[in-house]
C-alpha positions in Angstrom: 0.5 -6.9 -22.4 -0.2 -4.1 -24.8 2.7 -2.8 -26.9 4.1 0.6 -25.8 4.2 3.1 -28.6 7.1 5.7 -28.2 6.0 9.2 -27.4 7.6 10.7 -30.5 5.7 8.2 -32.7 2.5 9.2 -31.1 3.3 12.9 -31.6 4.1 12.4 -35.3 0.8 10.5 -35.8 -1.2 13.2 -34.0 0.5 15.9 -36.2 -0.3 13.9 -39.3 -4.0 13.7 -38.4 -4.2 17.4 -37.4 -2.4 18.5 -40.6 -4.7 16.5 -42.8 -8.0 16.7 -40.8 -9.6 19.0 -43.4 -9.3 16.2 -46.0 -11.6 13.9 -44.1 -15.3 14.3 -43.1 -14.5 14.0 -39.4 -11.9 13.1 -36.8 -12.9 9.5 -36.5 -12.4 8.8 -40.2 -9.1 10.7 -40.3 -7.9 8.6 -37.4 -9.0 5.3 -39.0 -7.2 6.2 -42.2 -3.9 7.3 -40.6 -3.9 4.6 -37.9 -4.4 1.9 -40.6 -1.4 3.1 -42.5 0.8 3.4 -39.4 -0.3 0.1 -37.8 -1.9 0.9 -34.6 -5.5 1.3 -33.3 -7.7 4.1 -34.6 -9.3 4.6 -31.2 -5.9 5.1 -29.5 -5.0 7.6 -32.1 -8.3 9.4 -31.8 -7.8 9.7 -28.0 -4.2 11.1 -28.5 -5.5 13.7 -31.0 -8.3 14.7 -28.6 -5.9 15.1 -25.7 -3.5 17.1 -27.9 -6.5 19.4 -28.8 -7.3 19.8 -25.1 -3.6 20.5 -24.3 -3.6 23.2 -27.1 -6.8 24.8 -25.7 -8.8 23.9 -28.8 -11.2 21.5 -26.9 -12.6 21.5 -23.4 -11.3 19.0 -21.0 -8.5 18.3 -18.5 -5.0 19.0 -19.9 -2.2 16.5 -19.5 -0.4 18.7 -17.0 -3.5 19.1 -14.9 -4.2 15.4 -15.0 -0.6 14.7 -13.8 -1.0 17.3 -11.0 -4.2 15.6 -9.9 -2.5 12.2 -9.9 0.4 13.6 -7.8 -2.0 15.2 -5.3 -4.0 11.9 -5.0 -0.8 10.0 -4.4 0.3 12.5 -1.7 -3.2 12.3 -0.1 -3.1 8.5 0.0 0.4 8.6 1.6 -0.7 11.1 4.2 -3.8 9.0 5.1 -1.6 5.9 5.5 0.9 7.9 7.7 -2.0 9.2 9.8 -3.3 5.6 10.2 0.1 4.5 11.4 0.4 7.4 13.9 -3.1 6.7 15.3 -2.3 3.0 15.8 1.0 4.0 17.5 -0.7 6.4 19.9 
């Protein structure tokens, strides 16, 4: 089971990368350097940084809030389909 990294730790790591991004040739190298010092995966950190950039409007993509909204709508849709199936079977 993968270890769960606390949200505040993720946010501090993302801030560290973004604050020092101009000192590295690109995002991947910055994430490798910072992740190595902090003790977690560079790819995980790179994904967190990219999501933070999307959430801040600096990069195209689906924001965290939109992603959560989509998941909630999919969950509701699934529940409604199940309820409809039960009602059809009862009728």
